[in-house]
N, CA and C atoms as an extended XYZ file, in Angstrom:
384
Properties=species:S:1:pos:R:3:atomname:S:1:resname:S:1:resid:I:1 pbc="F F F"
N        21.200      -14.916        8.960 N   MET     1
C        19.819      -14.441        8.903 CA  MET     1
C        19.191      -15.627        7.933 C   MET     1
N        17.975      -15.858        8.469 N   ASN     2
C        17.135      -16.764        7.633 CA  ASN     2
C        16.627      -16.130        6.390 C   ASN     2
N        16.907      -16.944        5.136 N   PRO     3
C        16.511      -16.170        3.867 CA  PRO     3
C        15.195      -15.858        3.842 C   PRO     3
N        14.310      -16.766        4.492 N   SER     4
C        12.625      -16.316        4.502 CA  SER     4
C        12.420      -14.857        5.084 C   SER     4
N        13.237      -14.596        6.051 N   ALA     5
C        13.185      -13.309        6.705 CA  ALA     5
C        13.510      -12.250        6.003 C   ALA     5
N        14.364      -12.415        4.878 N   LEU     6
C        14.860      -11.363        3.915 CA  LEU     6
C        13.489      -11.135        2.944 C   LEU     6
N        12.894      -12.209        2.582 N   TRP     7
C        11.781      -12.028        1.748 CA  TRP     7
C        10.697      -11.416        2.375 C   TRP     7
N        10.527      -11.664        3.745 N   LEU     8
C         9.388      -11.052        4.494 CA  LEU     8
C         9.723       -9.561        4.589 C   LEU     8
N        11.097       -9.240        4.946 N   PHE     9
C        11.508       -7.797        4.985 CA  PHE     9
C        11.374       -7.066        3.856 C   PHE     9
N        11.666       -7.876        2.646 N   GLY    10
C        11.413       -7.136        1.464 CA  GLY    10
C         9.864       -6.749        0.841 C   GLY    10
N         9.175       -7.688        1.393 N   GLY    11
C         7.633       -7.581        1.071 CA  GLY    11
C         7.079       -6.457        1.959 C   GLY    11
N         7.594       -6.325        3.258 N   ILE    12
C         7.022       -5.279        4.194 CA  ILE    12
C         7.671       -3.883        3.577 C   ILE    12
N         8.933       -3.850        3.207 N   MET    13
C         9.363       -2.657        2.691 CA  MET    13
C         8.583       -2.038        1.457 C   MET    13
N         8.484       -3.115        0.599 N   SER    14
C         7.710       -2.806       -0.643 CA  SER    14
C         6.242       -2.391       -0.372 C   SER    14
N         5.664       -2.929        0.739 N   ALA    15
C         4.259       -2.516        0.810 CA  ALA    15
C         4.392       -1.128        1.542 C   ALA    15
N         5.428       -0.806        2.289 N   LEU    16
C         5.583        0.635        2.706 CA  LEU    16
C         5.771        1.504        1.629 C   LEU    16
N         6.594        1.271        0.774 N   ILE    17
C         6.781        2.107       -0.497 CA  ILE    17
C         5.600        2.368       -1.112 C   ILE    17
N         4.687        1.180       -1.236 N   ALA    18
C         3.311        1.376       -2.086 CA  ALA    18
C         2.461        2.318       -1.307 C   ALA    18
N         2.244        2.323       -0.073 N   VAL    19
C         1.483        3.277        0.652 CA  VAL    19
C         1.939        4.666        0.556 C   VAL    19
N         3.211        4.793        0.709 N   VAL    20
C         3.921        6.176        0.607 CA  VAL    20
C         3.622        6.758       -0.647 C   VAL    20
N         3.887        5.903       -1.672 N   VAL    21
C         3.714        6.538       -3.167 CA  VAL    21
C         2.146        6.779       -3.375 C   VAL    21
N         1.318        5.992       -2.912 N   ALA    22
C        -0.113        6.306       -3.027 CA  ALA    22
C        -0.432        7.487       -2.159 C   ALA    22
N        -0.027        7.579       -1.019 N   ALA    23
C        -0.254        9.043       -0.287 CA  ALA    23
C         0.317       10.084       -1.012 C   ALA    23
N         1.426       10.120       -1.604 N   VAL    24
C         2.057       11.187       -2.124 CA  VAL    24
C         1.335       11.456       -3.428 C   VAL    24
N         0.825       10.513       -4.156 N   GLY    25
C         0.200       10.798       -5.374 CA  GLY    25
C        -1.292       11.362       -5.086 C   GLY    25
N        -1.665       10.884       -3.958 N   ALA    26
C        -3.291       11.407       -3.672 CA  ALA    26
C        -3.208       12.692       -3.147 C   ALA    26
N        -2.197       13.082       -2.241 N   HIS    27
C        -2.296       14.402       -1.517 CA  HIS    27
C        -0.954       15.235       -1.661 C   HIS    27
N         0.048       14.837       -2.196 N   GLY    28
C         1.165       15.722       -2.323 CA  GLY    28
C         1.310       16.599       -3.610 C   GLY    28
N         2.388       17.247       -3.633 N   PRO    29
C         2.617       18.060       -4.717 CA  PRO    29
C         2.736       17.355       -6.079 C   PRO    29
N         2.977       16.010       -6.129 N   LEU    30
C         3.192       15.174       -7.184 CA  LEU    30
C         1.968       14.746       -7.654 C   LEU    30
N         0.813       15.054       -7.150 N   ALA    31
C        -0.419       14.339       -7.558 CA  ALA    31
C        -0.728       14.390       -8.911 C   ALA    31
N        -1.275       13.306       -9.565 N   PRO    32
C        -1.428       13.366      -11.167 CA  PRO    32
C        -2.366       14.557      -11.511 C   PRO    32
N        -1.988       15.150      -12.726 N   SER    33
C        -2.486       16.240      -13.148 CA  SER    33
C        -3.682       15.981      -14.101 C   SER    33
N        -4.109       14.715      -14.544 N   THR    34
C        -5.135       14.563      -15.263 CA  THR    34
C        -5.882       13.198      -14.786 C   THR    34
N        -7.026       12.916      -15.126 N   PRO    35
C        -7.663       11.915      -14.651 CA  PRO    35
C        -7.156       10.485      -15.286 C   PRO    35
N        -6.585       10.621      -16.408 N   ALA    36
C        -5.889        9.398      -17.127 CA  ALA    36
C        -4.693        8.879      -16.172 C   ALA    36
N        -3.905        9.965      -15.628 N   LEU    37
C        -2.757        9.726      -15.069 CA  LEU    37
C        -3.125        9.152      -13.634 C   LEU    37
N        -4.395        9.693      -12.970 N   GLU    38
C        -4.801        9.191      -11.845 CA  GLU    38
C        -5.292        7.715      -11.962 C   GLU    38
N        -5.940        7.339      -12.955 N   HIS    39
C        -6.184        6.074      -13.121 CA  HIS    39
C        -5.004        5.102      -13.196 C   HIS    39
N        -3.885        5.566      -13.875 N   ILE    40
C        -2.619        4.817      -14.095 CA  ILE    40
C        -2.202        4.748      -12.608 C   ILE    40
N        -2.078        5.678      -11.613 N   LEU    41
C        -1.638        5.609      -10.411 CA  LEU    41
C        -2.417        4.697       -9.638 C   LEU    41
N        -3.651        4.785       -9.777 N   THR    42
C        -4.516        3.815       -9.042 CA  THR    42
C        -4.091        2.302       -9.433 C   THR    42
N        -4.048        2.026      -10.681 N   THR    43
C        -3.624        0.730      -11.052 CA  THR    43
C        -2.267        0.261      -10.486 C   THR    43
N        -1.354        1.302      -10.709 N   ALA    44
C         0.062        0.891      -10.250 CA  ALA    44
C         0.106        0.530       -8.717 C   ALA    44
N        -0.640        1.462       -8.023 N   SER    45
C        -0.727        1.314       -6.434 CA  SER    45
C        -1.397       -0.044       -6.045 C   SER    45
N        -2.395       -0.378       -6.820 N   LEU    46
C        -3.120       -1.705       -6.405 CA  LEU    46
C        -2.133       -2.797       -6.829 C   LEU    46
N        -1.550       -2.756       -7.838 N   PHE    47
C        -0.563       -3.902       -8.317 CA  PHE    47
C         0.558       -3.874       -7.278 C   PHE    47
N         1.082       -2.702       -7.057 N   HIS    48
C         1.996       -2.745       -6.008 CA  HIS    48
C         1.797       -3.371       -4.636 C   HIS    48
N         0.577       -2.854       -4.056 N   LEU    49
C         0.303       -3.384       -2.874 CA  LEU    49
C        -0.068       -4.852       -2.873 C   LEU    49
N        -0.847       -5.285       -3.818 N   VAL    50
C        -1.252       -6.738       -3.905 CA  VAL    50
C         0.016       -7.634       -3.941 C   VAL    50
N         1.104       -7.341       -4.882 N   HIS    51
C         2.244       -8.131       -5.081 CA  HIS    51
C         3.101       -7.936       -3.903 C   HIS    51
N         3.243       -6.748       -3.128 N   SER    52
C         3.824       -6.676       -1.928 CA  SER    52
C         3.367       -7.735       -0.945 C   SER    52
N         2.127       -7.701       -0.852 N   LEU    53
C         1.362       -8.775        0.110 CA  LEU    53
C         1.726      -10.242       -0.368 C   LEU    53
N         1.784      -10.486       -1.626 N   ALA    54
C         2.061      -11.710       -2.160 CA  ALA    54
C         3.638      -12.096       -1.790 C   ALA    54
N         4.422      -11.119       -1.875 N   LEU    55
C         5.774      -11.536       -1.412 CA  LEU    55
C         5.844      -11.723        0.071 C   LEU    55
N         5.044      -11.061        0.949 N   ILE    56
C         5.046      -11.397        2.270 CA  ILE    56
C         4.433      -12.836        2.544 C   ILE    56
N         3.480      -13.151        1.761 N   GLN    57
C         2.858      -14.428        2.061 CA  GLN    57
C         3.764      -15.545        1.372 C   GLN    57
N         4.569      -15.166        0.313 N   PHE    58
C         5.546      -16.136       -0.328 CA  PHE    58
C         6.705      -16.443        0.891 C   PHE    58
N         7.030      -15.324        1.599 N   SER    59
C         8.020      -15.546        2.650 CA  SER    59
C         7.615      -16.517        3.807 C   SER    59
N         6.201      -16.313        4.184 N   GLN    60
C         5.642      -17.314        5.018 CA  GLN    60
C         5.628      -18.757        4.547 C   GLN    60
N         5.207      -18.958        3.290 N   TRP    61
C         5.062      -20.217        2.632 CA  TRP    61
C         6.609      -20.899        2.535 C   TRP    61
N         7.537      -19.996        2.367 N   ARG    62
C         8.877      -20.535        2.183 CA  ARG    62
C         9.362      -20.946        3.527 C   ARG    62
N         8.936      -20.413        4.560 N   MET    63
C         9.404      -20.914        5.964 CA  MET    63
C         8.784      -22.319        6.302 C   MET    63
N         7.723      -22.675        5.752 N   GLN    64
C         7.111      -23.894        5.901 CA  GLN    64
C         7.446      -24.942        4.914 C   GLN    64
N         8.126      -24.386        3.672 N   ASN    65
C         8.395      -25.087        2.484 CA  ASN    65
C         9.597      -24.779        1.929 C   ASN    65
N        10.735      -25.017        2.858 N   PRO    66
C        12.094      -24.495        2.305 CA  PRO    66
C        12.691      -24.972        1.056 C   PRO    66
N        12.307      -26.168        0.484 N   ASN    67
C        13.026      -26.789       -0.486 CA  ASN    67
C        12.698      -26.067       -1.996 C   ASN    67
N        11.428      -25.729       -2.291 N   PRO    68
C        11.368      -25.041       -3.593 CA  PRO    68
C        12.051      -23.782       -3.848 C   PRO    68
N        12.264      -23.654       -5.158 N   THR    69
C        13.001      -22.461       -5.592 CA  THR    69
C        12.438      -21.204       -5.219 C   THR    69
N        13.334      -20.267       -4.973 N   ALA    70
C        12.881      -18.866       -4.754 CA  ALA    70
C        12.459      -18.080       -5.846 C   ALA    70
N        12.320      -18.769       -7.064 N   LEU    71
C        12.093      -18.006       -8.304 CA  LEU    71
C        10.752      -17.160       -8.299 C   LEU    71
N         9.678      -17.523       -7.841 N   PRO    72
C         8.620      -16.848       -7.746 CA  PRO    72
C         8.726      -15.435       -7.130 C   PRO    72
N         9.534      -15.523       -5.880 N   GLY    73
C         9.872      -14.227       -5.145 CA  GLY    73
C        10.649      -13.381       -6.096 C   GLY    73
N        11.783      -13.774       -6.802 N   TRP    74
C        12.305      -13.127       -7.692 CA  TRP    74
C        11.598      -12.497       -8.840 C   TRP    74
N        10.666      -13.250       -9.343 N   PHE    75
C         9.837      -12.760      -10.291 CA  PHE    75
C         8.764      -11.608       -9.846 C   PHE    75
N         8.344      -11.830       -8.625 N   LEU    76
C         7.440      -10.883       -7.993 CA  LEU    76
C         8.231       -9.587       -7.957 C   LEU    76
N         9.462       -9.501       -7.495 N   ILE    77
C        10.270       -8.306       -7.401 CA  ILE    77
C        10.611       -7.650       -8.679 C   ILE    77
N        10.990       -8.476       -9.745 N   ALA    78
C        11.251       -7.976      -11.133 CA  ALA    78
C        10.023       -7.404      -11.589 C   ALA    78
N         8.920       -8.188      -11.478 N   GLY    79
C         7.665       -7.724      -12.060 CA  GLY    79
C         7.170       -6.423      -11.527 C   GLY    79
N         7.208       -6.272      -10.014 N   MET    80
C         6.803       -5.053       -9.362 CA  MET    80
C         7.864       -3.920      -10.093 C   MET    80
N         9.153       -4.249      -10.018 N   LEU    81
C         9.995       -3.156      -10.515 CA  LEU    81
C         9.730       -2.721      -11.981 C   LEU    81
N         9.453       -3.472      -12.832 N   LEU    82
C         9.236       -3.114      -14.182 CA  LEU    82
C         7.789       -2.640      -14.434 C   LEU    82
N         6.830       -3.392      -14.055 N   PHE    83
C         5.283       -3.133      -14.308 CA  PHE    83
C         5.085       -1.792      -13.424 C   PHE    83
N         5.171       -1.928      -12.167 N   VAL    84
C         4.766       -0.778      -11.326 CA  VAL    84
C         5.669        0.391      -11.605 C   VAL    84
N         7.072        0.080      -11.669 N   GLY    85
C         7.929        1.075      -11.667 CA  GLY    85
C         7.747        1.928      -13.088 C   GLY    85
N         7.376        1.367      -14.177 N   SER    86
C         7.372        1.954      -15.411 CA  SER    86
C         6.050        2.859      -15.390 C   SER    86
N         4.926        2.314      -14.578 N   LEU    87
C         3.731        3.225      -14.390 CA  LEU    87
C         3.926        4.287      -13.455 C   LEU    87
N         4.746        4.202      -12.479 N   TYR    88
C         5.018        5.295      -11.477 CA  TYR    88
C         5.944        6.306      -12.313 C   TYR    88
N         6.841        5.781      -13.054 N   GLY    89
C         7.602        6.753      -14.034 CA  GLY    89
C         6.742        7.648      -14.898 C   GLY    89
N         5.727        6.951      -15.438 N   LEU    90
C         4.847        7.709      -16.211 CA  LEU    90
C         4.008        8.697      -15.671 C   LEU    90
N         3.599        8.444      -14.364 N   VAL    91
C         2.827        9.324      -13.614 CA  VAL    91
C         3.594       10.460      -13.085 C   VAL    91
N         4.838       10.148      -12.501 N   PHE    92
C         5.506       11.355      -11.670 CA  PHE    92
C         6.615       11.944      -12.418 C   PHE    92
N         6.917       11.378      -13.542 N   SER    93
C         8.033       12.330      -14.311 CA  SER    93
C         7.719       12.645      -15.696 C   SER    93
N         8.365       13.398      -16.261 N   SER    94
C         8.134       13.923      -17.608 CA  SER    94
C         8.878       12.946      -18.599 C   SER    94
N         9.635       12.124      -17.957 N   VAL    95
C        10.550       10.929      -19.014 CA  VAL    95
C         9.515        9.863      -19.303 C   VAL    95
N         9.573        9.549      -20.505 N   LYS    96
C         8.600        8.381      -20.916 CA  LYS    96
C         9.506        7.350      -20.758 C   LYS    96
N         9.027        6.325      -19.906 N   ILE    97
C         9.533        5.016      -19.707 CA  ILE    97
C         9.292        4.199      -20.994 C   ILE    97
N        10.264        3.484      -21.460 N   PRO    98
C         9.960        2.784      -22.489 CA  PRO    98
C         8.739        1.682      -22.393 C   PRO    98
N         7.799        1.742      -23.163 N   GLY    99
C         6.577        1.072      -23.061 CA  GLY    99
C         6.677       -0.430      -22.924 C   GLY    99
N         7.875       -1.018      -23.394 N   VAL   100
C         8.168       -2.434      -23.561 CA  VAL   100
C         8.220       -2.919      -22.006 C   VAL   100
N         8.757       -2.154      -21.203 N   LEU   101
C         8.883       -2.498      -19.742 CA  LEU   101
C         7.730       -2.867      -18.969 C   LEU   101
N         6.580       -2.277      -19.227 N   THR   102
C         5.308       -2.638      -18.509 CA  THR   102
C         4.806       -4.010      -18.890 C   THR   102
N         4.713       -4.382      -20.152 N   PRO   103
C         4.361       -5.845      -20.396 CA  PRO   103
C         5.414       -6.837      -19.975 C   PRO   103
N         6.708       -6.462      -19.969 N   ILE   104
C         7.490       -7.504      -19.513 CA  ILE   104
C         7.420       -7.610      -17.958 C   ILE   104
N         7.246       -6.535      -17.363 N   GLY   105
C         7.010       -6.732      -15.914 CA  GLY   105
C         5.632       -7.430      -15.655 C   GLY   105
N         4.610       -7.215      -16.378 N   GLY   106
C         3.308       -7.925      -16.168 CA  GLY   106
C         3.566       -9.433      -16.416 C   GLY   106
N         4.396       -9.769      -17.386 N   GLY   107
C         4.820      -11.153      -17.739 CA  GLY   107
C         5.442      -11.833      -16.582 C   GLY   107
N         6.304      -11.042      -15.927 N   PHE   108
C         7.107      -11.426      -14.814 CA  PHE   108
C         6.057      -11.879      -13.608 C   PHE   108
N         5.204      -11.118      -13.362 N   LEU   109
C         4.145      -11.154      -12.397 CA  LEU   109
C         3.281      -12.486      -12.619 C   LEU   109
N         2.795      -12.655      -13.862 N   ILE   110
C         2.174      -13.809      -14.216 CA  ILE   110
C         2.989      -15.084      -14.143 C   ILE   110
N         4.281      -15.073      -14.268 N   LEU   111
C         5.162      -16.278      -14.075 CA  LEU   111
C         5.310      -16.563      -12.693 C   LEU   111
N         5.464      -15.510      -11.926 N   ALA   112
C         5.659      -15.699      -10.342 CA  ALA   112
C         4.454      -16.411       -9.871 C   ALA   112
N         3.143      -16.003      -10.149 N   TRP   113
C         1.983      -16.880       -9.824 CA  TRP   113
C         1.914      -18.311      -10.317 C   TRP   113
N         2.256      -18.297      -11.522 N   LEU   114
C         2.208      -19.728      -12.210 CA  LEU   114
C         3.384      -20.680      -11.522 C   LEU   114
N         4.653      -20.182      -11.304 N   ILE   115
C         5.533      -21.038      -10.780 CA  ILE   115
C         5.244      -21.386       -9.232 C   ILE   115
N         4.743      -20.233       -8.573 N   TRP   116
C         4.354      -20.590       -7.165 CA  TRP   116
C         3.243      -21.457       -7.066 C   TRP   116
N         2.346      -21.323       -8.033 N   GLY   117
C         1.119      -22.485       -8.008 CA  GLY   117
C         1.569      -23.863       -8.418 C   GLY   117
N         2.495      -23.963       -9.128 N   ILE   118
C         3.085      -25.345       -9.531 CA  ILE   118
C         3.869      -25.736       -8.267 C   ILE   118
N         4.614      -24.967       -7.680 N   GLN   119
C         5.314      -25.282       -6.364 CA  GLN   119
C         4.182      -25.809       -5.265 C   GLN   119
N         3.302      -25.059       -5.192 N   VAL   120
C         2.292      -25.544       -4.159 CA  VAL   120
C         1.715      -26.889       -4.526 C   VAL   120
N         1.407      -27.183       -5.772 N   LEU   121
C         0.866      -28.406       -6.079 CA  LEU   121
C         1.938      -29.533       -5.724 C   LEU   121
N         3.243      -29.183       -6.027 N   ARG   122
C         4.186      -30.343       -5.928 CA  ARG   122
C         4.547      -30.523       -4.493 C   ARG   122
N         4.492      -29.509       -3.681 N   ALA   123
C         4.623      -29.599       -2.110 CA  ALA   123
C         3.429      -30.508       -1.530 C   ALA   123
N         2.208      -30.161       -2.009 N   ALA   124
C         0.970      -30.896       -1.498 CA  ALA   124
C         1.136      -32.343       -1.779 C   ALA   124
N         1.592      -32.593       -3.173 N   LYS   125
C         1.695      -34.183       -3.549 CA  LYS   125
C         2.759      -34.693       -2.729 C   LYS   125
N         3.995      -34.062       -2.551 N   GLU   126
C         4.925      -34.615       -1.568 CA  GLU   126
C         4.738      -34.865       -0.121 C   GLU   126
N         3.872      -34.161        0.315 N   SER   127
C         3.446      -34.272        1.653 CA  SER   127
C         2.178      -35.398        2.012 C   SER   127
N         1.647      -35.727        0.865 N   SER   128
C         0.458      -36.712        0.965 CA  SER   128
C         0.900      -38.075        0.825 C   SER   128
């Protein structure tokens, strides 16, 4: 199987999970009990969906530019797991997720965008 297809599948499944979690959080028995938790869920859902779409776009970009490293994709996945996962954990469970995971996850998301941007510039330079 084409590795880019795996990135595409991963992004689609991540987006699916983002929509399901948002729906459960908005309408299900696990709906947040306070406005503060509702705000956290909204933030987590937004970041989850945006970065799932980024992973989908990354897969498309990789199909056209197969040489650059897959590091941005891995950072997107790690960032979503840590940043979004820690926020979901805070909203949906009584277990406090260690607070250090959220900023580490955010850092991974930032690195994903930075590295991907550098790769885009390098690919553009090589093709001109």
